[in-house]
Backbone of each chain as ProteinMPNN parsed JSONL, in Angstrom:
{"seq_chain_A": "XXXXXXXXXXXXXXXXXXXXXXXXXXXXXXXXXXXXXXXXXXXXXXXXXXXXXXXXXXXXXXXXXXXXXXXXXXXXXXXXXXXXXXXXXXXXXXX", "coords_chain_A": {"N_chain_A": [[-26.524, 61.275, -35.691], [-26.157, 61.053, -32.986], [-27.725, 58.881, -32.555], [-26.371, 56.833, -33.986], [-24.075, 56.671, -32.576], [-24.964, 55.666, -30.203], [-25.876, 53.184, -31.009], [-23.498, 52.027, -31.773], [-22.27, 51.969, -29.375], [-23.907, 50.173, -28.138], [-23.531, 47.856, -29.681], [-20.886, 47.451, -29.166], [-20.989, 46.997, -26.483], [-22.613, 44.662, -26.246], [-21.045, 42.95, -27.67], [-18.826, 42.826, -26.061], [-19.927, 41.673, -23.883], [-20.551, 39.137, -24.818], [-18.01, 38.159, -25.351], [-17.04, 38.177, -22.806], [-18.622, 36.279, -21.613], [-17.791, 34.114, -23.014], [-15.175, 34.015, -22.262], [-15.504, 33.483, -19.602], [-16.655, 30.985, -19.723], [-14.576, 29.544, -20.863], [-12.76, 29.868, -18.883], [-14.018, 28.529, -16.798], [-14.033, 25.959, -17.816], [-11.309, 25.475, -17.889], [-10.751, 25.557, -15.2], [-12.196, 23.38, -14.346], [-10.826, 21.35, -15.626], [-8.384, 21.565, -14.35], [-9.111, 20.901, -11.8], [-9.868, 18.289, -12.133], [-7.57, 17.006, -12.908], [-5.616, 16.49, -10.697], [-7.04, 14.613, -9.301], [-7.119, 12.139, -10.558], [-4.479, 10.736, -10.351], [-4.516, 10.302, -7.61], [-6.594, 8.543, -7.122], [-5.525, 6.351, -8.337], [-3.423, 5.815, -6.673], [-4.585, 4.944, -4.24], [-5.512, 2.528, -5.041], [-3.211, 1.133, -5.555], [-2.257, 0.841, -3.021], [-3.93, -0.985, -1.922], [-4.255, -4.252, -0.738], [-3.404, -7.008, -2.712], [-3.763, -9.668, -2.479], [-5.692, -12.634, -1.852], [-7.507, -14.903, 0.304], [-6.877, -18.271, -0.367], [-5.445, -17.896, -2.629], [-2.324, -18.706, -4.227], [0.559, -18.108, -2.425], [2.852, -15.671, -3.455], [6.235, -16.458, -4.133], [9.047, -15.44, -2.14], [12.187, -13.894, -1.392], [13.891, -13.038, 1.408], [15.941, -11.061, 3.644], [17.314, -12.305, 6.597], [17.611, -11.461, 10.142], [20.149, -12.239, 10.605], [21.537, -11.781, 8.311], [21.084, -13.777, 6.452], [19.619, -15.49, 3.64], [16.12, -15.977, 3.374], [13.725, -18.018, 2.117], [10.356, -18.237, 1.001], [9.543, -20.536, -0.27], [11.203, -22.423, 0.836], [9.908, -23.344, 3.037], [7.828, -24.757, 2.116], [5.705, -27.537, 2.236], [6.795, -28.211, 4.615], [6.448, -26.434, 6.86], [3.856, -24.366, 8.289], [3.376, -20.927, 7.601], [3.522, -17.941, 9.342], [3.186, -14.72, 8.658], [4.067, -11.618, 9.662], [3.685, -8.33, 8.97], [5.32, -5.518, 9.825], [5.458, -2.077, 10.491], [8.206, -0.132, 11.069], [9.158, -1.799, 13.279], [10.755, -1.794, 15.605], [9.964, 0.368, 17.108], [7.872, -0.318, 18.614], [5.317, 0.45, 18.215]], "CA_chain_A": [[-25.176, 61.053, -35.143], [-26.28, 60.572, -31.597], [-28.289, 57.522, -32.649], [-25.352, 55.88, -34.418], [-23.115, 56.508, -31.47], [-25.627, 54.805, -29.226], [-25.885, 51.844, -31.604], [-22.116, 51.565, -31.708], [-22.012, 51.638, -27.971], [-24.689, 48.97, -27.843], [-22.835, 46.73, -30.31], [-19.64, 47.271, -28.415], [-21.329, 46.438, -25.182], [-23.062, 43.258, -26.366], [-19.863, 42.207, -28.12], [-17.971, 42.629, -24.893], [-20.621, 40.738, -23.006], [-20.38, 37.792, -25.388], [-16.634, 37.713, -25.151], [-16.87, 37.919, -21.38], [-19.28, 34.997, -21.361], [-16.93, 33.081, -23.597], [-13.984, 33.933, -21.407], [-15.937, 32.849, -18.356], [-16.837, 29.569, -20.04], [-13.236, 28.961, -21.031], [-12.166, 29.859, -17.544], [-14.653, 27.45, -16.03], [-13.538, 24.697, -18.374], [-9.924, 25.322, -17.447], [-10.791, 25.261, -13.769], [-12.683, 22.007, -14.215], [-9.734, 20.482, -16.049], [-7.376, 21.619, -13.297], [-9.63, 20.19, -10.637], [-9.943, 16.87, -12.445], [-6.231, 16.463, -13.104], [-4.95, 15.845, -9.554], [-7.875, 13.556, -8.736], [-6.821, 10.867, -11.201], [-3.381, 9.973, -9.741], [-4.85, 9.958, -6.234], [-7.418, 7.344, -7.188], [-4.601, 5.288, -8.699], [-2.594, 5.534, -5.501], [-5.298, 4.145, -3.249], [-5.627, 1.194, -5.597], [-1.887, 0.524, -5.382], [-2.074, 0.526, -1.609], [-4.809, -2.07, -1.523], [-3.618, -5.549, -0.804], [-3.901, -7.693, -3.897], [-3.897, -11.102, -2.252], [-6.91, -13.122, -1.205], [-7.439, -16.25, 0.853], [-7.043, -19.264, -1.421], [-4.414, -17.647, -3.639], [-0.998, -19.221, -3.906], [1.404, -16.999, -1.992], [4.023, -15.503, -4.314], [7.487, -16.76, -3.437], [9.886, -14.276, -1.896], [13.459, -14.09, -0.716], [14.125, -11.902, 2.298], [17.146, -11.17, 4.468], [17.027, -12.473, 8.025], [18.393, -10.56, 10.982], [21.534, -12.706, 10.568], [21.958, -11.533, 6.926], [20.931, -14.98, 5.617], [18.396, -15.391, 2.843], [15.013, -16.833, 3.777], [12.752, -18.119, 1.02], [9.07, -18.808, 1.376], [9.486, -21.894, -0.834], [11.95, -23.319, 1.731], [8.989, -23.864, 4.046], [6.734, -25.486, 1.473], [5.655, -28.944, 2.593], [7.418, -28.433, 5.927], [5.866, -25.647, 7.951], [2.935, -23.263, 8.001], [4.104, -19.675, 7.791], [2.787, -16.766, 9.824], [3.945, -13.558, 8.231], [3.563, -10.376, 10.235], [4.369, -7.179, 8.381], [5.301, -4.426, 10.785], [6.116, -0.829, 10.119], [9.113, 0.326, 12.125], [8.9, -2.745, 14.363], [11.509, -1.511, 16.837], [9.378, 1.456, 17.88], [6.87, -0.912, 19.486], [4.034, 1.126, 17.985]], "C_chain_A": [[-25.239, 60.465, -33.732], [-26.763, 59.121, -31.593], [-27.243, 56.504, -33.029], [-24.321, 55.609, -33.318], [-23.66, 55.514, -30.427], [-25.603, 53.353, -29.692], [-24.499, 51.216, -31.492], [-21.775, 51.105, -30.289], [-22.706, 50.35, -27.598], [-24.006, 47.728, -28.405], [-21.571, 46.391, -29.51], [-19.899, 46.54, -27.095], [-21.717, 44.959, -25.26], [-21.885, 42.376, -26.778], [-18.976, 41.873, -26.933], [-18.569, 41.58, -23.946], [-20.451, 39.297, -23.493], [-18.973, 37.28, -25.112], [-16.361, 37.41, -23.671], [-17.454, 36.561, -21.011], [-18.385, 33.854, -21.833], [-15.697, 32.861, -22.699], [-14.309, 33.198, -20.106], [-16.071, 31.335, -18.553], [-15.499, 28.866, -20.162], [-12.556, 28.823, -19.672], [-12.713, 28.718, -16.696], [-14.16, 26.09, -16.481], [-12.137, 24.411, -17.864], [-9.877, 24.931, -15.974], [-11.218, 23.82, -13.532], [-11.577, 21.02, -14.563], [-8.666, 20.422, -14.963], [-7.814, 20.822, -12.076], [-9.63, 18.691, -10.87], [-8.556, 16.233, -12.498], [-5.621, 15.821, -11.856], [-5.737, 14.686, -8.968], [-7.507, 12.189, -9.291], [-5.659, 10.105, -10.547], [-3.684, 9.523, -8.319], [-5.656, 8.661, -6.185], [-6.534, 6.135, -7.491], [-3.822, 4.832, -7.468], [-3.309, 4.635, -4.502], [-5.469, 2.711, -3.74], [-4.323, 0.422, -5.402], [-1.734, 0.031, -3.951], [-2.929, -0.646, -1.151], [-4.116, -3.416, -1.715], [-4.247, -6.387, -1.907], [-4.198, -9.17, -3.645], [-5.177, -11.474, -1.52], [-6.653, -14.511, -0.629], [-7.713, -17.245, -0.273], [-6.045, -19.091, -2.552], [-3.126, -18.35, -3.217], [-0.114, -18.033, -3.558], [2.602, -16.866, -2.914], [5.31, -15.768, -3.515], [8.274, -15.472, -3.218], [11.189, -14.694, -1.237], [13.719, -12.846, 0.11], [15.408, -12.127, 3.083], [16.752, -11.301, 5.93], [17.874, -11.502, 8.835], [19.86, -11.017, 11.085], [22.127, -12.596, 9.162], [21.902, -12.792, 6.06], [19.652, -14.834, 4.804], [17.364, -16.403, 3.339], [13.99, -16.825, 2.648], [11.467, -18.721, 1.53], [9.009, -20.262, 0.918], [10.279, -22.905, 0.0], [11.025, -24.003, 2.729], [7.89, -24.741, 3.455], [6.815, -26.99, 1.801], [6.233, -29.234, 3.968], [6.684, -27.725, 7.057], [4.827, -24.67, 7.436], [3.683, -21.977, 8.309], [3.162, -18.572, 8.265], [3.664, -15.557, 9.539], [3.319, -12.31, 8.838], [4.37, -9.218, 9.664], [4.219, -6.005, 9.337], [6.062, -3.227, 10.293], [6.953, -0.383, 11.315], [8.923, -0.494, 13.4], [9.551, -2.328, 15.682], [10.91, -0.393, 17.684], [8.326, 0.931, 18.86], [5.486, -0.318, 19.299], [3.076, 0.36, 17.137]], "O_chain_A": [[-24.506, 59.549, -33.358], [-26.327, 58.279, -30.808], [-27.214, 55.412, -32.462], [-23.791, 54.509, -33.163], [-22.946, 54.677, -29.874], [-25.355, 52.43, -28.917], [-24.353, 50.039, -31.162], [-21.135, 50.083, -30.039], [-22.175, 49.535, -26.843], [-23.901, 46.698, -27.739], [-21.256, 45.234, -29.232], [-19.172, 45.641, -26.672], [-21.245, 44.125, -24.487], [-21.736, 41.243, -26.323], [-18.445, 40.768, -26.827], [-17.884, 40.764, -23.33], [-20.239, 38.374, -22.706], [-18.772, 36.137, -24.7], [-15.575, 36.527, -23.33], [-16.885, 35.803, -20.225], [-18.238, 32.817, -21.187], [-15.261, 31.742, -22.428], [-13.514, 32.413, -19.59], [-15.676, 30.53, -17.709], [-15.3, 27.764, -19.651], [-11.892, 27.834, -19.363], [-11.977, 28.039, -15.979], [-13.902, 25.196, -15.676], [-11.809, 23.293, -17.467], [-9.076, 24.093, -15.56], [-10.693, 23.13, -12.658], [-11.403, 19.997, -13.9], [-8.109, 19.359, -14.688], [-7.011, 20.164, -11.414], [-9.42, 17.908, -9.943], [-8.394, 15.058, -12.17], [-5.141, 14.691, -11.944], [-5.189, 13.868, -8.229], [-7.574, 11.189, -8.575], [-5.825, 8.932, -10.212], [-3.18, 8.496, -7.866], [-5.435, 7.803, -5.331], [-6.759, 5.04, -6.975], [-3.596, 3.641, -7.253], [-2.726, 3.686, -3.978], [-5.562, 1.785, -2.934], [-4.329, -0.777, -5.122], [-1.17, -1.032, -3.693], [-2.67, -1.232, -0.099], [-3.475, -3.664, -2.736], [-5.47, -6.466, -2.02], [-4.804, -9.842, -4.48], [-5.675, -10.723, -0.682], [-5.712, -15.2, -1.022], [-8.664, -17.081, -1.039], [-5.819, -20.01, -3.339], [-2.868, -18.562, -2.033], [-0.046, -17.063, -4.311], [3.308, -17.848, -3.142], [5.439, -15.345, -2.366], [8.182, -14.532, -4.008], [11.261, -15.743, -0.596], [13.762, -11.734, -0.418], [15.9, -13.252, 3.176], [15.958, -10.512, 6.442], [18.737, -10.81, 8.295], [20.709, -10.281, 11.588], [23.121, -13.256, 8.861], [22.593, -12.873, 5.044], [18.717, -14.148, 5.217], [17.7, -17.537, 3.678], [13.461, -15.779, 2.272], [11.477, -19.607, 2.385], [8.488, -21.12, 1.63], [10.055, -24.11, -0.113], [11.314, -25.1, 3.209], [7.126, -25.38, 4.178], [7.866, -27.615, 1.658], [6.172, -30.368, 4.442], [6.344, -28.331, 8.073], [4.902, -24.202, 6.299], [4.538, -21.954, 9.194], [2.129, -18.314, 7.646], [4.743, -15.402, 10.111], [2.166, -11.988, 8.552], [5.584, -9.138, 9.851], [3.106, -5.559, 9.617], [7.162, -3.339, 9.752], [6.451, -0.274, 12.434], [8.575, 0.039, 14.454], [8.961, -2.494, 16.749], [11.294, -0.216, 18.84], [7.935, 1.62, 19.802], [4.588, -0.543, 20.111], [1.968, 0.83, 16.879]]}, "seq_chain_B": "XXXXXXXXXXXXXXXXXXXXXXXXXXXXXXXXXXXXXXXXXXXXXXXXXXXXXXXXXXXXXXXXXXXXXXXXXXXXXXXXXXXXXXXXXXXX", "coords_chain_B": {"N_chain_B": [[8.203, -9.364, 9.522], [9.8, -6.578, 7.978], [10.559, -3.274, 6.669], [12.889, -2.523, 7.642], [16.489, -2.573, 8.113], [18.604, -5.564, 8.081], [20.434, -5.275, 10.147], [19.213, -3.488, 11.933], [17.041, -5.061, 12.564], [18.338, -7.197, 13.82], [19.309, -5.979, 16.117], [16.916, -5.342, 17.318], [15.827, -7.887, 17.663], [17.559, -8.939, 19.522], [17.084, -7.269, 21.644], [14.394, -7.844, 22.373], [14.416, -10.558, 22.474], [13.496, -12.593, 20.513], [12.226, -15.674, 19.068], [11.895, -16.347, 16.521], [12.744, -15.758, 13.029], [13.514, -12.378, 12.117], [12.577, -10.719, 9.374], [13.846, -8.931, 6.537], [12.934, -6.64, 4.053], [14.438, -4.96, 2.167], [14.727, -4.186, -0.504], [12.18, -4.002, -1.276], [10.855, -5.854, -2.838], [9.272, -8.117, -2.154], [7.195, -6.883, -0.735], [6.06, -5.372, -2.749], [5.146, -7.339, -4.55], [3.207, -8.495, -2.994], [1.509, -6.47, -2.71], [1.474, -4.674, -0.557], [2.58, -2.22, -0.171], [2.632, 1.186, 0.477], [2.213, 4.433, -0.814], [3.285, 7.593, 0.313], [2.752, 11.024, 0.072], [5.016, 13.585, 0.444], [6.672, 16.587, 0.962], [6.84, 17.224, -1.872], [7.552, 14.748, -2.89], [7.423, 11.138, -3.174], [7.109, 8.711, -0.699], [7.642, 5.385, 0.234], [5.997, 3.085, 2.304], [5.461, 0.13, 4.264], [2.325, -1.493, 4.622], [0.596, -2.39, 7.614], [0.274, -5.786, 8.228], [-1.054, -9.118, 8.623], [-0.362, -12.324, 7.621], [-1.256, -15.618, 6.869], [0.207, -18.505, 5.693], [-0.22, -21.693, 4.379], [1.275, -25.035, 4.557], [1.248, -25.897, 1.96], [1.638, -23.675, 0.534], [-0.467, -22.013, 0.16], [-2.471, -19.151, 0.679], [-4.033, -18.671, 3.717], [-5.076, -16.9, 5.476], [-5.672, -13.44, 5.778], [-5.042, -10.199, 6.89], [-5.244, -6.754, 7.317], [-3.995, -3.388, 7.938], [-5.336, -1.49, 10.692], [-6.617, -3.587, 12.044], [-4.774, -5.555, 11.975], [-3.042, -5.134, 14.006], [-3.505, -6.551, 16.282], [-2.491, -9.765, 16.73], [-3.9, -12.058, 17.341], [-6.105, -13.32, 15.989], [-4.909, -14.286, 13.694], [-3.095, -16.001, 14.876], [-4.784, -17.9, 16.002], [-5.711, -19.033, 13.675], [-3.351, -20.23, 12.794], [-3.02, -22.17, 14.783], [-5.277, -23.716, 14.317], [-4.672, -24.713, 11.763], [-2.442, -26.203, 12.397], [-3.493, -28.14, 14.036], [-5.081, -29.505, 12.295], [-3.401, -31.016, 10.754], [-2.432, -33.733, 11.668], [-4.585, -35.346, 10.996], [-4.533, -35.551, 8.291]], "CA_chain_B": [[9.083, -8.793, 8.517], [9.664, -5.127, 7.88], [11.446, -2.597, 5.704], [14.117, -2.18, 8.358], [17.68, -3.31, 7.674], [18.895, -6.717, 8.934], [21.156, -4.807, 11.331], [18.199, -2.94, 12.844], [16.251, -6.202, 13.021], [19.175, -7.972, 14.735], [19.332, -5.233, 17.377], [15.572, -5.467, 17.888], [15.675, -9.28, 18.057], [18.354, -9.097, 20.746], [16.402, -6.484, 22.666], [13.168, -8.484, 22.867], [14.63, -11.995, 22.58], [12.556, -13.377, 19.702], [12.677, -17.014, 18.703], [11.64, -16.518, 15.079], [13.565, -14.782, 12.283], [12.958, -11.08, 11.713], [12.978, -10.61, 7.978], [13.999, -7.581, 6.008], [12.661, -6.503, 2.614], [14.994, -3.648, 1.86], [14.502, -3.778, -1.9], [10.723, -3.891, -1.388], [10.336, -6.771, -3.86], [8.193, -8.929, -1.6], [6.076, -5.995, -0.408], [5.428, -4.982, -4.008], [4.414, -8.466, -5.134], [2.065, -8.766, -2.132], [0.635, -5.299, -2.744], [1.318, -4.05, 0.76], [3.405, -1.024, -0.118], [1.772, 2.357, 0.34], [2.961, 5.656, -1.09], [2.878, 8.795, 1.022], [3.325, 12.221, -0.526], [5.595, 14.483, 1.435], [7.685, 17.486, 0.395], [6.906, 17.043, -3.335], [8.128, 13.459, -3.246], [6.63, 10.032, -2.657], [7.874, 7.779, 0.117], [6.879, 4.149, 0.352], [6.029, 2.354, 3.563], [4.659, -1.092, 4.24], [1.106, -1.494, 5.426], [0.643, -3.421, 8.639], [-0.506, -6.929, 7.757], [-0.8, -10.471, 9.104], [-0.694, -13.277, 6.562], [-0.943, -17.007, 7.214], [0.376, -19.329, 4.494], [-0.102, -23.089, 4.827], [2.419, -25.817, 4.056], [1.144, -26.042, 0.499], [1.916, -22.37, -0.065], [-1.735, -21.32, -0.111], [-2.816, -18.157, 1.687], [-5.194, -19.102, 4.506], [-5.61, -15.794, 6.269], [-5.108, -12.125, 5.471], [-5.597, -9.132, 7.721], [-4.365, -5.602, 7.094], [-4.362, -2.125, 8.58], [-5.448, -1.442, 12.152], [-7.035, -4.875, 12.599], [-3.597, -6.431, 12.008], [-2.224, -4.814, 15.177], [-3.724, -7.683, 17.176], [-2.198, -10.974, 15.951], [-4.58, -13.232, 17.891], [-6.93, -14.028, 14.995], [-3.963, -14.998, 12.836], [-2.521, -17.079, 15.685], [-5.821, -18.93, 16.086], [-5.671, -19.675, 12.346], [-2.154, -21.077, 12.801], [-3.305, -23.311, 15.661], [-6.252, -24.554, 13.604], [-3.933, -25.393, 10.691], [-1.541, -27.147, 13.039], [-4.313, -29.243, 14.561], [-5.653, -30.233, 11.152], [-2.402, -31.839, 10.079], [-2.349, -35.187, 11.93], [-5.716, -36.017, 10.357], [-4.283, -35.685, 6.848]], "C_chain_B": [[8.819, -7.305, 8.395], [10.599, -4.571, 6.812], [12.786, -2.256, 6.353], [15.286, -3.039, 7.878], [17.892, -4.525, 8.575], [19.613, -6.301, 10.219], [20.181, -4.265, 12.378], [17.362, -4.066, 13.433], [17.019, -7.037, 14.046], [19.2, -7.307, 16.111], [18.0, -5.39, 18.104], [15.346, -6.884, 18.418], [16.384, -9.537, 19.382], [17.634, -8.431, 21.928], [15.185, -7.208, 23.246], [13.278, -10.006, 22.953], [13.655, -12.849, 21.804], [13.135, -14.736, 19.329], [12.446, -17.313, 17.221], [12.475, -15.49, 14.304], [12.818, -13.484, 11.988], [13.486, -10.832, 10.305], [12.961, -9.165, 7.48], [13.764, -7.555, 4.501], [13.139, -5.135, 2.155], [14.792, -3.218, 0.409], [13.008, -3.763, -2.258], [10.099, -4.838, -2.415], [9.13, -7.545, -3.359], [6.961, -8.064, -1.335], [5.32, -5.577, -1.658], [4.58, -6.123, -4.552], [3.19, -8.832, -4.285], [1.104, -7.584, -2.083], [0.446, -4.643, -1.392], [2.248, -2.859, 0.945], [2.5, 0.182, -0.354], [2.624, 3.603, 0.135], [2.407, 6.835, -0.317], [3.541, 9.995, 0.373], [3.777, 13.177, 0.564], [6.692, 15.291, 0.756], [7.898, 17.251, -1.104], [7.557, 15.727, -3.751], [7.231, 12.349, -2.677], [7.53, 9.064, -1.882], [7.019, 6.543, 0.351], [7.103, 3.462, 1.695], [5.177, 1.114, 3.43], [3.399, -0.884, 5.058], [1.276, -2.562, 6.499], [-0.234, -4.582, 8.176], [-0.103, -8.225, 8.454], [-1.263, -11.439, 8.015], [-0.33, -14.685, 7.038], [-0.928, -17.829, 5.929], [0.561, -20.777, 4.951], [1.077, -23.797, 4.171], [2.427, -25.949, 2.539], [1.39, -24.725, -0.223], [0.658, -21.59, -0.416], [-2.051, -20.357, 1.04], [-4.102, -18.573, 2.403], [-5.842, -17.959, 5.269], [-4.894, -14.494, 5.911], [-5.818, -11.076, 6.309], [-4.667, -7.939, 7.545], [-4.873, -4.365, 7.808], [-4.446, -2.263, 10.092], [-5.824, -2.782, 12.778], [-5.854, -5.838, 12.727], [-2.682, -6.143, 13.197], [-2.313, -5.974, 16.18], [-3.531, -8.99, 16.407], [-3.0, -12.202, 16.366], [-5.412, -14.029, 16.89], [-6.034, -14.874, 14.088], [-3.362, -16.185, 13.585], [-3.502, -18.24, 15.824], [-5.847, -19.747, 14.796], [-4.502, -20.649, 12.272], [-2.401, -22.347, 13.609], [-4.263, -24.281, 14.973], [-5.551, -25.37, 12.516], [-3.071, -26.505, 11.267], [-2.293, -28.381, 13.517], [-4.849, -30.133, 13.446], [-4.701, -31.298, 10.619], [-2.378, -33.329, 10.387], [-3.444, -35.976, 11.23], [-5.446, -36.297, 8.885], [-3.626, -36.99, 6.458]], "O_chain_B": [[7.717, -6.839, 8.684], [11.327, -5.309, 6.148], [13.7, -1.763, 5.692], [15.082, -4.109, 7.305], [17.418, -4.534, 9.711], [19.414, -6.918, 11.265], [20.314, -4.554, 13.568], [17.013, -4.054, 14.614], [16.442, -7.526, 15.017], [19.123, -7.981, 17.138], [17.952, -5.549, 19.324], [14.754, -7.07, 19.482], [15.88, -10.253, 20.247], [17.589, -8.959, 23.039], [14.965, -7.192, 24.457], [12.363, -10.673, 23.437], [13.039, -13.748, 22.376], [14.35, -14.927, 19.279], [12.765, -18.399, 16.738], [12.87, -14.467, 14.862], [11.634, -13.499, 11.652], [14.694, -10.747, 10.086], [12.186, -8.323, 7.933], [14.335, -8.359, 3.764], [12.341, -4.268, 1.801], [14.695, -2.025, 0.122], [12.638, -3.537, -3.41], [8.95, -4.652, -2.817], [8.102, -7.627, -4.031], [5.837, -8.446, -1.66], [4.096, -5.444, -1.64], [3.439, -5.916, -4.964], [2.237, -9.417, -4.801], [0.025, -7.672, -1.497], [-0.627, -4.111, -1.105], [2.651, -2.531, 2.061], [1.694, 0.186, -1.285], [3.626, 3.805, 0.822], [1.196, 7.055, -0.292], [4.751, 9.994, 0.147], [3.024, 13.524, 1.474], [7.539, 14.736, 0.056], [9.037, 17.096, -1.546], [8.063, 15.619, -4.868], [6.39, 12.597, -1.813], [8.585, 8.658, -2.369], [5.824, 6.642, 0.631], [8.233, 3.285, 2.151], [4.28, 1.049, 2.59], [3.411, -0.179, 6.067], [2.017, -3.526, 6.309], [-1.377, -4.366, 7.773], [1.056, -8.401, 8.83], [-2.401, -11.379, 7.552], [0.768, -14.912, 7.547], [-1.902, -17.855, 5.177], [1.399, -21.057, 5.809], [1.782, -23.225, 3.339], [3.481, -26.094, 1.919], [1.353, -24.669, -1.452], [0.703, -20.631, -1.187], [-1.915, -20.704, 2.214], [-5.13, -18.8, 1.766], [-7.007, -18.038, 5.66], [-3.673, -14.459, 5.762], [-7.044, -11.072, 6.417], [-3.446, -8.085, 7.613], [-6.029, -4.3, 8.228], [-3.719, -3.051, 10.697], [-5.41, -3.088, 13.897], [-5.912, -6.809, 13.481], [-1.669, -6.817, 13.383], [-1.331, -6.327, 16.834], [-4.326, -9.297, 15.519], [-2.804, -13.28, 15.806], [-5.428, -15.26, 16.929], [-6.354, -16.017, 13.76], [-3.145, -17.248, 13.002], [-3.113, -19.407, 15.771], [-5.983, -20.971, 14.814], [-4.64, -21.756, 11.754], [-2.046, -23.448, 13.188], [-4.089, -25.498, 15.035], [-5.803, -26.565, 12.365], [-2.98, -27.598, 10.708], [-1.806, -29.507, 13.419], [-5.044, -31.336, 13.621], [-5.124, -32.333, 10.105], [-2.309, -34.134, 9.458], [-3.254, -37.148, 10.906], [-6.064, -37.185, 8.297], [-3.365, -37.221, 5.277]]}, "name": "protein", "num_of_chains": 2, "seq": "XXXXXXXXXXXXXXXXXXXXXXXXXXXXXXXXXXXXXXXXXXXXXXXXXXXXXXXXXXXXXXXXXXXXXXXXXXXXXXXXXXXXXXXXXXXXXXXXXXXXXXXXXXXXXXXXXXXXXXXXXXXXXXXXXXXXXXXXXXXXXXXXXXXXXXXXXXXXXXXXXXXXXXXXXXXXXXXXXXXXXXXXXXX"}
């Protein structure tokens, strides 16, 4: 009787150990998946922010509003003037 | 050019007395097509701002010079490019 009880305890114990190992593995997998998930959109974002134009490319045409609310097209300058385009963030701050 | 409204640009133009047009891209179309819009995450939302950039486009509509980020704070390299382009023309 004592021997069978011990065996039962042993089976119970090893069984628990296996399930714990399995749970740990599942937990690790879940953690890995969670860690990988936010990394993907971040990588996408930095790619979006990278300027897509290179020297030698034809500049895409654009229509912008001037400070006098008139439209200014890049194509208006074609064949007439060289264009220097300075993109400034919050220009009025002087920063 | 900037993301600021034409009204803000007009006030700024008056303040510093510029001789060139200050352009506004409020619908971000141009910035998107040039790939100079950057998303910043703040308060569970994304806000888009323009990157600082200097671009020189010649008379034929071809990009001759591109500079972005911190190096674009100083416009001198781009200005030199403009002068070079300008000087080249009579020879054509």
